[in-house]
Each structure stands twice: as C-alpha cells, then as structure tokens.
C-alpha positions as CSV (number, residue, x, y, z in Angstrom):
1,G,63.2,114.0,73.9
2,F,65.2,114.7,77.2
3,G,68.5,115.4,77.4
4,R,70.8,113.6,79.4
5,K,70.7,116.4,82.6
6,K,67.3,116.0,82.5
7,V,67.4,112.5,82.7
8,S,70.5,112.9,85.5
9,A,68.2,115.5,87.4
10,L,65.6,113.1,87.6
11,L,67.1,109.8,88.4
12,K,68.9,111.8,91.4
13,K,65.3,113.3,92.5
14,Y,63.8,110.0,92.7
15,G,66.7,108.5,94.6
16,I,68.4,106.4,91.8
17,E,71.9,105.7,91.7
18,I,73.7,107.0,88.5
19,K,76.9,104.5,87.4
20,R,78.6,107.0,85.4
21,F,80.5,105.7,82.1
22,K,80.3,102.3,84.0
23,R,80.9,100.1,80.9
24,K,83.3,102.8,78.9
25,Y,85.7,103.1,82.0
26,S,85.3,99.4,83.5
27,S,88.8,98.5,82.5
28,Y,90.3,101.1,83.9
29,Y,88.6,100.5,87.4
30,E,90.2,97.2,87.2
31,Q,94.0,98.6,87.2
32,H,96.3,99.1,90.2
33,L,99.2,101.6,90.4
34,N,102.2,99.6,90.4
35,Q,105.8,101.0,92.4
36,E,106.8,103.0,89.0
37,Q,103.8,104.9,88.8
38,I,103.4,105.3,92.8
39,D,107.1,106.9,92.8
40,L,106.0,109.3,89.7
41,L,102.9,110.5,91.5
42,V,105.0,111.2,94.6
43,G,107.3,113.2,92.7
44,S,104.9,115.0,90.7
45,L,102.6,116.1,93.6
46,L,105.9,117.7,94.9
47,G,105.9,119.5,92.1
48,D,103.7,120.5,89.6
49,G,100.9,117.9,89.5
50,C,98.1,117.7,91.4
51,V,95.1,115.1,92.3
52,H,91.4,117.0,91.7
53,K,88.6,115.8,93.6
54,H,85.7,116.0,91.3
55,H,82.8,114.6,93.7
56,D,82.5,112.2,97.0
57,G,82.5,108.5,96.3
58,E,85.2,106.0,95.8
59,N,86.1,107.0,92.0
60,S,86.0,110.8,92.6
61,C,89.7,111.9,92.1
62,R,92.0,112.1,88.7
63,F,95.5,113.2,88.4
64,I,96.2,116.4,86.4
65,E,99.3,118.0,85.1
66,S,100.3,120.7,83.0
67,H,103.5,122.0,81.5
68,S,104.5,125.1,78.7
69,I,104.5,123.5,75.2
70,K,108.5,123.6,75.3
71,Q,107.8,120.8,77.9
72,M,105.5,118.6,76.1
73,E,108.1,115.6,75.5
74,Y,108.2,115.8,79.6
75,L,104.3,115.6,79.7
76,E,104.5,113.0,77.3
77,W,107.0,110.8,79.2
78,K,104.8,111.1,82.4
79,R,101.5,110.3,80.6
80,G,103.5,107.0,78.9
81,I,104.1,105.8,82.7
82,L,100.3,106.4,83.7
83,K,99.1,105.0,80.2
84,N,96.5,102.5,81.8
85,F,95.0,105.3,83.8
86,V,94.7,107.6,80.6
87,S,92.0,107.8,78.1
88,G,92.4,110.6,76.4
89,N,95.1,112.5,74.5
90,I,97.2,115.5,75.7
91,R,95.0,118.8,75.3
92,F,96.2,122.6,74.6
93,V,95.4,125.5,76.3
94,D,95.5,128.9,74.7
95,N,96.9,131.0,78.0
96,S,96.8,134.6,75.9
97,K,93.8,135.8,77.8
98,N,94.9,135.0,81.4
99,G,98.3,135.8,80.8
100,S,100.2,132.7,82.5
101,Y,103.1,130.5,80.7
102,G,104.0,134.0,78.8
103,N,100.8,134.0,76.9
104,G,101.8,131.0,75.8
105,V,100.5,127.4,75.1
106,T,100.0,124.9,77.9
107,C,99.8,121.1,77.6
108,V,97.4,119.3,80.1
109,F,97.2,115.8,80.4
110,E,94.8,114.2,83.2
111,T,93.7,110.7,84.1
112,V,90.4,109.0,84.9
113,L,88.8,109.3,88.1
114,H,90.1,106.1,90.0
115,K,90.0,105.3,93.8
116,E,93.8,104.8,93.5
117,F,94.0,108.7,93.1
118,K,91.5,109.2,96.0
119,T,94.6,107.6,97.9
120,F,97.0,110.3,96.9
121,Y,94.3,113.3,97.5
122,D,94.0,111.6,101.2
123,K,97.3,111.6,101.8
124,F,98.6,115.0,100.0
125,Y,96.0,117.2,100.7
126,K,94.7,118.7,104.1
127,N,91.4,121.0,103.7
128,K,92.1,121.2,100.0
129,V,95.6,122.4,100.7
130,K,98.7,120.5,99.3
131,V,101.2,118.8,102.1
132,V,104.1,116.6,102.7
133,P,102.8,113.5,104.1
134,E,104.7,112.2,107.3
135,D,105.5,109.0,105.7
136,I,107.0,110.1,102.6
137,K,109.1,107.8,100.4
138,L,111.5,109.3,98.2
139,S,112.8,106.9,95.3
140,S,115.2,108.1,92.6
141,L,112.6,108.5,90.0
142,S,110.5,110.2,92.7
143,L,113.5,112.8,93.2
144,A,114.2,113.2,89.5
145,T,110.1,113.9,88.8
146,W,110.2,116.3,91.7
147,F,113.4,118.3,90.5
148,F,112.3,118.3,86.7
149,D,109.2,119.8,87.8
150,D,109.9,122.2,90.5
151,G,113.9,122.4,90.5
152,S,116.6,125.0,88.7
153,V,119.9,125.3,89.0
154,F,122.4,128.4,88.6
155,K,126.0,128.9,87.8
156,N,128.1,130.1,91.2
157,G,131.7,130.3,89.8
158,K,133.1,128.6,87.1
159,Y,133.0,124.8,87.7
160,S,130.7,125.4,90.5
161,Y,126.4,125.3,90.5
162,V,123.8,125.5,93.2
163,S,120.6,124.2,92.7
164,T,117.0,125.1,94.1
165,F,113.9,123.0,94.9
166,H,111.1,125.7,94.9
167,T,108.9,124.5,98.0
168,E,107.4,128.0,98.3
169,N,104.0,127.1,98.5
170,F,104.8,124.3,101.3
171,D,105.5,125.2,105.2
172,N,108.2,124.9,107.7
173,R,106.8,121.4,108.7
174,D,106.6,120.1,105.2
175,I,109.8,121.5,104.0
176,E,111.8,119.7,107.2
177,I,110.0,116.4,106.3
178,L,111.4,117.1,102.5
179,R,115.1,118.0,103.9
180,N,115.0,114.9,106.2
181,G,113.9,112.7,103.3
182,L,116.6,113.9,101.5
183,K,119.5,113.1,103.8
184,K,118.2,109.8,104.5
185,S,117.3,108.3,101.3
186,F,120.3,110.0,99.4
187,N,122.6,111.4,101.8
188,I,122.2,114.7,100.3
189,D,122.5,117.6,103.2
190,P,120.2,120.7,102.0
191,F,120.1,123.8,103.6
192,E,116.9,126.3,103.5
193,V,116.8,129.8,102.3
194,R,114.0,132.4,103.0
195,V,113.2,134.5,100.3
196,K,112.0,138.0,101.3
197,D,111.0,137.2,104.4
198,K,107.8,135.4,103.0
199,Y,108.8,131.6,102.0
200,K,111.6,129.3,102.2
201,I,113.3,127.2,99.4
202,I,115.3,124.0,99.5
203,R,118.9,124.6,97.8
204,L,122.0,122.3,97.4
205,N,125.4,123.2,97.3
206,N,128.0,122.1,94.3
207,L,128.8,118.8,96.0
208,N,125.2,117.6,96.9
209,Y,123.9,119.0,93.4
210,K,126.6,116.7,92.0
211,K,125.1,113.8,94.1
212,L,121.4,114.7,92.6
213,C,122.8,114.7,89.1
214,D,124.4,111.5,89.8
215,I,121.1,110.0,91.1
216,I,118.5,111.2,88.6
217,Y,120.7,110.9,85.5
218,Y,118.9,107.8,84.2
219,H,115.7,109.3,84.8
220,R,116.8,112.3,82.4
221,V,113.9,113.1,79.7
222,P,115.8,115.4,76.8
223,C,114.1,118.3,77.2
224,M,115.1,118.3,80.8
225,E,118.7,117.7,80.3
226,Y,119.5,121.1,80.8
227,K,119.0,120.9,84.7
228,I,121.7,118.0,84.8
229,K,124.7,120.1,84.5
230,F,127.2,117.3,86.1
231,F,127.5,113.7,84.7
232,D,130.0,111.6,82.8
233,Q,128.9,111.4,79.4
234,T,131.2,108.4,78.7
235,S,130.8,106.1,81.4
236,K,127.0,106.7,81.4
237,A,126.1,106.8,77.8
238,S,122.6,105.2,77.2
C-alpha cells in the first residue's frame, strides 16, 4: 500500500542506494557522444540550449532546448542528431500565462540524464552561470548551430547585410574568446557593439557575413534558411 515516494523516503532513511530507472535507461548509459553530437552541443550551448543539473552524481545532467513552434523543424533536426540520448518526444508548452514567445506555444526536447552531459555542465557553467570555456573548439556545425540559435541578419544597403551573434548573456572575457575563435577557426573578423552601455554583441560586416554563409550553408535547415542571405544556388544545390 505504499506509494513510490514513501518507498524512496524509507530507502534513503536507512541508507539503501536507489538505482533510479536502471533497467529502463541502461542502454542509454552505454552510449558515448560522437564528434557530430559534440559539435552540435557546443554550438547549442553558445545559443539557446542548456545543460540542467538535477542532482549530484555521475548521471546527473541532461541537455534541454526549446524554440517557438515555427522552429519545430529545427528542434527535430537537433533531436535527430542526439536521438540515441533521447527517450521521449518533443513536448509542447503553452506560454499564454507567462507572456513568453508572444504568448504562443514552445516546443521542448530533452535528453536522458547522462554522464556525458555532466562533462559539458562542468565546462560551460561556473556557479550555475553559463560561460565560454577557454579551450572551446568551433567546427562548421558548431558555428551553424550557434548562428541559427542566436544569430540575426539585417539589410545594410541594397546588396549589403550585417549579421549579429546575440551574446548579451556573456561577459567581456567570453566574448573575446569567441571573437578569437572565429578568427582562428574561420578567418572571420568580427567586431563588438555595445548596446545601450549594458552589454555587448558580436557583429559581422558584409564580407565576413558572406564567409559565414559559405561555411554554414551545408548545415542549413529549411526553417532557418532565412538567416542565410548569400549563397550560389546553382553551384551549391544539393
């Protein structure tokens, strides 16, 4: 007649180890992140993704990301890459009461708790605040994911554009690491813009934005193509 919570409380009281969901998730615990998944997570954590720590222990963290329903295709793409760490479907959250996402619906997916994500938590979070690791390595997929998550572009002339990485939540140290990473890995030379004396964003002029489009084109997702203004549709069609 005892419920699960009562049983858990008694086990804890008498010092009996609880191996949560051991049989259900045992196959997931045997998985390891491949390079594509690592690159995706790096870009996602620079953008809208987060790693949430649920408790202390080896399998204590999971990756979570949410987007508006208009970007569900993009979220499905990420979920597909991480599919061997995902046990459930995308879920929908009604934001009509909290006023976020224009009172619309957000799509959310999350992975299982896994030690692989604890490694990312330890690198990307200090005192529960997201930071940029000193040794961060950006690949073309990382760059694409970061830009699709947190990038924007606006017209700056008839045939000219300016693009922005929205780094409002990072400090000067983090931004400098990212600027150096863009220069070193992709020969992209960004500049900083201070917004209302509060925070900084990273911007690319037209030339460097063209370089960006060239690099991330092959990682495009249809619902995110509006962010890629420059590409040769004839030579790059696929």
